[in-house]
N, C-alpha and C positions, 0 to 999 in steps of 0.2 A: 365886519371886515370892510375895508375900503380898497378900491382899485387904485394902484399906483402905476400910472403909465410911464413915469420917468425912470423907474428901476430897470435894470438890464438882467434878465428879460422882464417885461411888464408882468405884474402879479397882483394878487389880493393879499393884504396884510391886516393883522389886528393892530390896534393902536399901540400896544406895547411891543409889536413885532415878534411876539412869541410864536405865532402861527403864520406861515406864508404858504400860499397856494399859487403855483406857477405852472406853466405849460409842461405837459407830460407827467404831472403828479397824479397819483391814484387816490381818489376820494370815494367815500361811501355816503350817500344821501338817502333820505326818506322823502318820497314824493307825497306831498300833502294834498295837492289838488291839480286838476288839469282842465283846460278849456280848449275846444277846437272851434275855430271860426272858419269862414269860407277860405281864407288864404293863409291863416296862421295857426300855430299850436302854442299855447301858453302853459307853463308849468310853474308850480310853487313847491319848494322843498325846504328841508332843514338839514343842518349839519350837527345840531345840538341834541344829542341823545347818546345813550350807550352804544358803543361799537360803530358810531358814525364819525365822519371827518377824514382826516388824512390817514392813509394806510401805513 
């Protein structure tokens, strides 16, 4: 997925535009890893599995 800042509203789209994630959409993700630094929290997740992605 790539971020498209020119669409209205800005959103993430697949290349074929079959899936679009925009503001106020409900999605399910699996958190794969997390790191906590002194000032930041970083997370890595996936949408690619059964029962994940747009609701």
